[in-house]
C-alpha positions as CSV (number, residue, x, y, z in Angstrom):
1,M,-127.8,-2.1,-35.3
2,S,-128.1,-0.4,-38.7
3,S,-128.6,3.3,-38.9
4,I,-129.3,5.6,-41.9
5,L,-127.8,8.6,-40.0
6,T,-124.4,7.2,-39.1
7,N,-122.6,5.0,-41.6
8,S,-119.5,3.7,-39.6
9,S,-118.3,1.5,-42.5
10,A,-118.3,4.5,-44.8
11,M,-116.3,6.5,-42.3
12,V,-113.7,3.8,-41.9
13,A,-113.5,3.4,-45.7
14,L,-113.1,7.1,-46.1
15,Q,-110.3,7.3,-43.5
16,T,-108.5,4.4,-45.2
17,L,-108.8,6.1,-48.6
18,Q,-107.5,9.4,-47.2
19,S,-104.5,7.7,-45.6
20,I,-103.7,5.9,-48.9
21,N,-104.0,9.2,-50.9
22,K,-101.6,10.9,-48.4
23,S,-99.0,8.1,-48.8
24,L,-99.6,8.1,-52.6
25,G,-98.9,11.9,-52.6
26,Q,-95.7,11.5,-50.6
27,T,-94.5,8.7,-52.9
28,Q,-95.3,10.7,-56.0
29,S,-93.4,13.7,-54.5
30,Q,-90.4,11.5,-53.9
31,I,-90.5,10.3,-57.5
32,S,-90.9,13.8,-59.0
33,T,-88.2,15.4,-56.8
34,G,-85.9,12.4,-56.3
35,R,-85.8,13.1,-52.5
36,K,-87.4,11.6,-49.5
37,V,-86.6,14.7,-47.5
38,D,-87.3,17.8,-49.6
39,T,-88.5,20.3,-47.1
40,A,-88.2,20.7,-43.3
41,R,-91.8,19.4,-43.0
42,D,-90.7,16.0,-44.3
43,N,-88.1,15.5,-41.5
44,A,-86.9,18.6,-39.7
45,S,-83.8,17.0,-38.2
46,I,-82.5,15.3,-41.3
47,W,-83.3,18.4,-43.4
48,A,-81.3,20.7,-41.0
49,I,-78.3,18.4,-41.1
50,S,-78.4,18.1,-44.9
51,Q,-78.6,21.9,-45.3
52,T,-75.6,22.4,-43.0
53,M,-73.6,19.9,-45.1
54,Q,-74.8,21.5,-48.3
55,S,-73.6,24.9,-47.2
56,D,-70.2,23.3,-46.5
57,V,-70.2,21.8,-50.0
58,D,-70.9,25.2,-51.5
59,G,-68.1,26.7,-49.4
60,F,-65.6,24.1,-50.6
61,K,-66.5,25.0,-54.2
62,G,-65.1,28.4,-53.5
63,I,-62.1,26.9,-51.7
64,S,-61.3,24.8,-54.8
65,D,-61.3,28.0,-56.9
66,A,-59.0,29.7,-54.3
67,L,-56.6,26.7,-54.4
68,A,-56.5,26.7,-58.1
69,T,-55.7,30.4,-58.2
70,G,-53.0,30.0,-55.5
71,S,-51.5,27.0,-57.3
72,A,-51.3,29.1,-60.5
73,S,-49.6,32.0,-58.6
74,V,-47.0,29.8,-57.1
75,A,-46.5,28.0,-60.4
76,V,-45.6,31.3,-62.0
77,A,-43.1,32.1,-59.2
78,R,-41.6,28.6,-59.4
79,T,-41.2,28.8,-63.2
80,A,-39.6,32.2,-62.8
81,S,-37.2,30.9,-60.2
82,E,-36.2,28.0,-62.4
83,S,-35.7,30.3,-65.3
84,I,-33.5,32.6,-63.2
85,T,-31.5,29.6,-62.1
86,G,-30.9,28.7,-65.7
87,L,-29.8,32.3,-66.5
88,L,-27.4,32.4,-63.6
89,G,-26.0,29.1,-64.9
90,Q,-25.2,30.9,-68.2
91,I,-23.6,33.7,-66.3
92,K,-21.5,31.2,-64.4
93,S,-20.3,29.7,-67.7
94,K,-19.2,33.2,-68.8
95,I,-17.4,33.8,-65.6
96,V,-15.6,30.4,-65.9
97,A,-14.6,31.3,-69.5
98,A,-13.2,34.6,-68.1
99,Q,-10.7,32.7,-66.0
100,D,-8.8,31.8,-69.2
101,P,-5.9,34.3,-69.6
102,S,-6.6,34.5,-73.4
103,A,-10.3,35.2,-73.0
104,D,-11.8,38.5,-74.1
105,Q,-13.1,39.5,-70.7
106,A,-14.7,42.7,-72.0
107,K,-17.0,40.9,-74.4
108,L,-17.8,38.3,-71.7
109,Q,-18.7,41.1,-69.3
110,T,-21.1,42.5,-72.0
111,D,-22.8,39.1,-72.2
112,I,-23.0,39.0,-68.4
113,S,-24.6,42.4,-68.4
114,E,-27.3,41.3,-70.8
115,L,-28.0,38.2,-68.9
116,R,-28.3,40.2,-65.7
117,S,-30.8,42.5,-67.4
118,Q,-32.8,39.4,-68.5
119,V,-32.9,38.2,-64.9
120,G,-34.4,41.5,-63.9
121,S,-37.0,41.2,-66.7
122,V,-38.0,37.7,-65.5
123,V,-38.4,38.9,-61.9
124,N,-40.6,41.9,-63.0
125,A,-42.8,39.7,-65.3
126,A,-43.4,36.9,-62.8
127,Q,-46.8,38.0,-61.6
128,F,-50.2,36.4,-61.6
129,N,-53.1,38.8,-61.5
130,G,-50.8,41.4,-60.0
131,L,-49.3,39.1,-57.4
132,N,-45.5,38.8,-57.6
133,L,-43.8,36.4,-55.2
134,V,-40.2,36.8,-56.4
135,D,-39.6,40.6,-56.5
136,G,-39.6,41.1,-52.7
137,T,-42.9,43.0,-52.5
138,N,-44.7,40.2,-50.8
139,A,-43.1,38.6,-47.7
140,S,-45.9,36.0,-47.5
141,V,-49.3,35.3,-48.9
142,N,-52.1,33.1,-47.5
143,V,-53.9,30.7,-49.8
144,L,-57.4,29.8,-48.6
145,A,-57.2,26.0,-48.0
146,S,-60.2,24.7,-46.0
147,L,-63.2,25.4,-43.8
148,D,-63.0,23.7,-40.4
149,R,-66.2,23.0,-38.4
150,D,-65.8,21.9,-34.8
151,S,-68.2,20.0,-32.6
152,T,-70.0,23.2,-31.5
153,G,-70.7,24.2,-35.1
154,T,-68.1,27.0,-35.2
155,V,-66.5,27.4,-38.6
156,T,-63.0,28.8,-39.2
157,A,-61.0,29.2,-42.4
158,S,-57.5,27.7,-42.6
159,N,-54.8,28.9,-44.9
160,I,-51.6,27.7,-46.5
161,A,-48.9,30.3,-46.1
162,V,-46.6,30.7,-49.1
163,S,-43.4,32.7,-48.4
164,G,-42.3,35.2,-51.0
165,Q,-38.7,35.0,-52.3
166,N,-36.7,38.1,-53.0
167,L,-34.9,37.5,-56.3
168,S,-34.7,41.1,-57.2
169,T,-31.5,42.4,-58.6
170,T,-31.9,45.8,-56.9
171,A,-28.5,46.9,-55.8
172,G,-27.5,49.0,-52.9
173,A,-26.9,52.8,-53.2
174,V,-23.5,54.2,-53.4
175,K,-22.9,56.8,-50.7
176,A,-20.0,58.9,-49.4
177,G,-17.2,56.7,-48.1
178,L,-14.8,57.3,-45.3
179,A,-14.1,60.8,-44.2
180,G,-10.6,61.9,-45.0
181,S,-10.0,59.4,-47.8
182,D,-9.4,62.0,-50.5
183,G,-5.7,61.7,-51.1
184,V,-4.6,63.8,-48.2
185,G,-1.2,63.4,-46.7
186,A,2.3,64.6,-47.6
187,D,5.4,62.6,-48.5
188,G,5.8,59.8,-46.0
189,A,2.9,61.2,-43.9
190,A,-0.3,59.5,-42.9
191,A,-4.0,59.9,-44.0
192,S,-6.6,59.6,-41.2
193,I,-10.0,58.0,-42.0
194,I,-12.9,58.4,-39.6
195,I,-15.9,56.1,-39.8
196,N,-18.1,57.6,-37.2
197,G,-17.4,60.3,-34.6
198,G,-14.1,61.7,-33.7
199,G,-12.7,65.1,-32.9
200,N,-10.4,65.9,-35.8
201,A,-11.3,69.3,-37.1
202,D,-9.2,68.9,-40.3
203,I,-11.5,66.4,-41.9
204,V,-15.2,65.8,-42.3
205,V,-16.9,63.2,-40.0
206,V,-19.2,60.8,-41.8
207,D,-22.0,58.9,-40.0
208,A,-22.3,55.8,-42.1
209,A,-25.4,54.3,-40.3
210,L,-23.9,50.9,-40.9
211,A,-26.0,47.8,-41.6
212,A,-25.2,44.2,-42.4
213,G,-24.3,43.8,-46.0
214,D,-22.9,47.4,-46.4
215,T,-19.6,47.3,-48.3
216,F,-16.6,49.7,-48.0
217,N,-14.5,49.8,-51.1
218,I,-11.1,51.3,-50.5
219,S,-8.8,52.3,-53.4
220,I,-5.1,53.1,-52.8
221,G,-3.1,53.7,-55.9
222,N,-4.0,50.9,-58.4
223,E,-5.3,48.5,-55.7
224,T,-8.8,48.2,-54.3
225,V,-9.9,46.2,-51.3
226,S,-13.4,45.7,-49.8
227,Y,-14.8,45.0,-46.5
228,V,-18.4,43.8,-46.0
229,V,-20.1,44.7,-42.7
230,T,-21.5,41.6,-41.0
231,A,-24.4,41.1,-38.7
232,E,-21.9,40.5,-35.9
233,D,-20.3,43.9,-36.6
234,V,-23.6,45.7,-36.3
235,A,-24.5,43.8,-33.0
236,A,-21.1,44.7,-31.5
237,A,-21.0,47.3,-28.7
238,A,-18.5,49.4,-30.7
239,T,-19.6,48.8,-34.3
240,E,-17.4,51.5,-35.8
241,E,-14.2,50.3,-34.1
242,V,-14.9,46.7,-35.2
243,V,-15.5,47.8,-38.8
244,A,-12.3,49.9,-38.6
245,N,-10.3,46.8,-37.7
246,G,-11.9,44.9,-40.5
247,I,-10.9,47.6,-43.0
248,R,-7.4,47.8,-41.5
249,T,-7.0,44.1,-42.1
250,A,-8.1,44.5,-45.7
251,I,-5.8,47.4,-46.4
252,N,-2.8,45.5,-44.9
253,S,-3.6,42.6,-47.2
254,M,-2.7,44.7,-50.3
255,S,0.2,43.6,-52.3
256,D,2.1,46.9,-51.7
257,A,3.9,46.2,-48.5
258,N,4.7,49.9,-48.0
259,I,1.1,50.6,-47.3
260,T,0.1,49.9,-43.7
261,A,-3.0,50.8,-41.6
262,D,-3.4,51.2,-37.9
263,V,-6.6,51.7,-35.8
264,A,-7.1,53.9,-32.8
265,T,-10.8,53.6,-31.7
266,D,-12.7,54.4,-34.8
267,T,-9.9,56.2,-36.7
268,I,-7.9,54.4,-39.3
269,T,-4.4,55.8,-40.0
270,V,-2.9,54.7,-43.3
271,S,0.8,55.3,-44.0
272,N,2.9,55.0,-47.2
273,A,6.5,54.2,-46.1
274,A,7.7,54.5,-49.7
275,G,7.6,58.2,-49.5
276,A,5.1,58.8,-52.4
277,A,3.9,62.3,-52.9
278,T,0.4,61.4,-51.6
279,V,-1.3,58.3,-50.3
280,N,-4.0,58.8,-53.1
281,M,-6.8,57.1,-51.2
282,T,-10.4,57.1,-52.2
283,S,-13.4,55.1,-50.8
284,E,-17.1,54.6,-51.2
285,L,-19.8,52.9,-49.1
286,V,-22.2,50.7,-51.0
287,T,-25.3,50.0,-48.9
288,A,-26.7,46.5,-48.7
289,G,-28.8,45.6,-51.7
290,T,-32.5,45.1,-51.2
291,G,-32.7,42.2,-53.6
292,G,-31.7,38.6,-53.0
293,L,-29.7,38.8,-56.3
294,S,-28.4,42.3,-55.7
295,G,-24.9,40.8,-55.9
296,L,-25.3,40.5,-59.6
297,S,-24.7,44.2,-60.0
298,G,-21.2,43.8,-58.6
299,I,-20.1,40.9,-60.9
300,N,-17.4,42.1,-63.2
301,V,-15.0,39.7,-64.9
302,D,-13.1,42.4,-66.8
303,D,-9.9,42.5,-64.7
304,G,-8.6,45.3,-66.9
305,A,-11.5,47.6,-66.1
306,G,-11.4,47.2,-62.3
307,G,-13.2,43.8,-62.3
308,N,-12.3,40.7,-60.4
309,S,-13.0,37.5,-62.3
310,T,-11.8,35.3,-59.4
311,Q,-14.2,37.0,-56.9
312,A,-17.0,36.8,-59.5
313,L,-16.7,33.0,-59.6
314,A,-17.2,32.8,-55.8
315,D,-20.0,35.3,-55.8
316,I,-22.1,33.6,-58.6
317,E,-22.2,30.3,-56.6
318,G,-24.0,32.0,-53.7
319,L,-26.5,33.7,-56.1
320,I,-27.2,30.4,-57.8
321,Q,-28.0,28.8,-54.5
322,T,-30.3,31.6,-53.7
323,S,-32.4,31.0,-56.8
324,I,-32.3,27.2,-56.3
325,N,-33.6,27.6,-52.8
326,A,-36.3,29.9,-54.0
327,A,-37.4,27.4,-56.7
328,A,-37.4,24.6,-54.2
329,A,-39.5,26.5,-51.7
330,F,-42.1,27.4,-54.3
331,G,-42.1,23.8,-55.5
332,S,-42.8,22.5,-52.0
333,S,-45.6,25.1,-51.6
334,Q,-47.2,24.2,-54.9
335,A,-47.1,20.5,-54.1
336,R,-48.9,21.1,-50.8
337,I,-51.5,23.3,-52.5
338,D,-52.1,20.7,-55.2
339,T,-52.4,18.0,-52.5
340,Q,-54.9,20.1,-50.6
341,S,-56.9,20.7,-53.8
342,D,-57.1,16.9,-54.4
343,F,-58.3,16.4,-50.8
344,V,-60.9,19.1,-51.0
345,S,-62.3,17.6,-54.2
346,K,-62.5,14.1,-52.6
347,L,-64.0,15.6,-49.4
348,T,-66.6,17.5,-51.4
349,D,-67.6,14.2,-53.1
350,S,-67.8,12.5,-49.8
351,L,-70.1,15.2,-48.4
352,K,-72.3,15.0,-51.4
353,T,-72.6,11.2,-50.9
354,G,-73.5,11.8,-47.3
355,I,-76.2,14.3,-48.1
356,G,-77.6,11.9,-50.7
357,A,-77.8,9.1,-48.1
358,L,-79.8,11.4,-45.9
359,V,-82.3,12.9,-48.3
360,D,-82.3,11.0,-51.6
361,A,-85.2,8.7,-52.3
362,N,-84.8,5.0,-53.1
363,M,-86.3,5.1,-56.6
364,E,-86.8,1.3,-56.9
365,E,-88.6,1.3,-53.5
366,A,-90.7,4.3,-54.5
367,S,-91.7,2.8,-57.8
368,A,-92.8,-0.4,-56.2
369,R,-94.7,1.5,-53.5
370,L,-96.4,3.7,-56.0
371,Q,-97.9,0.7,-57.8
372,A,-99.0,-0.9,-54.5
373,L,-100.6,2.3,-53.3
374,Q,-102.4,2.8,-56.7
375,V,-104.0,-0.7,-56.2
376,Q,-104.9,0.1,-52.6
377,Q,-106.4,3.4,-53.7
378,Q,-108.7,1.6,-56.2
379,L,-109.7,-1.0,-53.6
380,A,-110.4,1.7,-51.0
381,T,-112.5,3.7,-53.5
382,Q,-114.6,0.6,-54.2
383,S,-114.8,-0.2,-50.5
384,L,-116.1,3.3,-49.8
385,S,-118.7,2.9,-52.6
386,I,-119.9,-0.3,-51.1
387,A,-120.1,1.2,-47.6
388,N,-122.2,4.1,-49.0
389,Q,-124.7,1.7,-50.6
390,A,-125.3,-0.2,-47.3
391,P,-128.2,2.1,-46.1
392,Q,-130.1,1.3,-49.2
393,N,-130.5,-2.3,-48.0
394,I,-132.7,-1.1,-45.2
395,L,-135.3,0.0,-47.7
396,S,-136.1,-3.6,-48.5
397,L,-137.4,-4.1,-44.9
398,F,-140.2,-1.6,-45.6
399,R,-141.5,-3.3,-48.6
């Protein structure tokens, strides 16, 4: 049955044309944007996943910057540590030269003093944007290394901890030494030295507040001995008595056999059997240095000016190892940071590839589809035109 009121063919042709136009519009959008999923309307699930991944990519860009800054900071510290190791090597060569009896120890000590000052300059200058990892002001710093997303979507930041190394040459303070060590004592008599506590009203009692690394320097006549307080001393139940025994042993090691020391609790009694007018004893307490290279301040190869070239040679070895260990630690930290930086770069590329696989349009397919749809659009337009002309055929029946 034909009807001039309802043209079913035209309706079908129109629907077909509308469908083709819609597909053509989507294909043209893919070609113009390069994406098959450009908005949440295109595919809500895929769009949501791609946006989450894109936010991670943006975050990793910031992490790459943080890793670059961290690597630079550690590189500065490592370079400083290596330079300090070289300077300490030069100091060692001066100390070795001072072992020669014909060496001018005074001039060598002047060179050592200048090199020691240069070490301090390197430590103070080894900063990156105000961050100094070698002067002892930073025990540890965290370098932002990654963003970790778990299965629930919770994101946490992870860090690489870089330990600071104290290569400061800051020496300990010189404080009052042992009470009573001021040359008291008559011919053949004894001088009493009290470290902490006691009840002798004739002398002043000194509370040394001892800590590991504190050094007592005792001078009797032309001889000087030292005793360094150890961690075991500090941990002992009777620290003062243990230290007193250590000082007694040091005094008894003096070359003057007439000088002897005995200990009763925390009191050291020093006697001079030679019958000199006085014992002539002086002392000082040098508190533990705050810097890892604080021992540099005590290196003196000028034996004629109270130095000890033999002891200096032993001391410099420990300081060199301290700087070597610091450089090695910074080297390991920098290597890890650089490895993480490479990983983050590759991870970012992988995420970008994954996002592209989800949302990027296949341009070859889109181009072929565009041409096909354009042909279909032309055919559908013509089909609709033919369908609209069908009612005119009914007029011929009335002629």
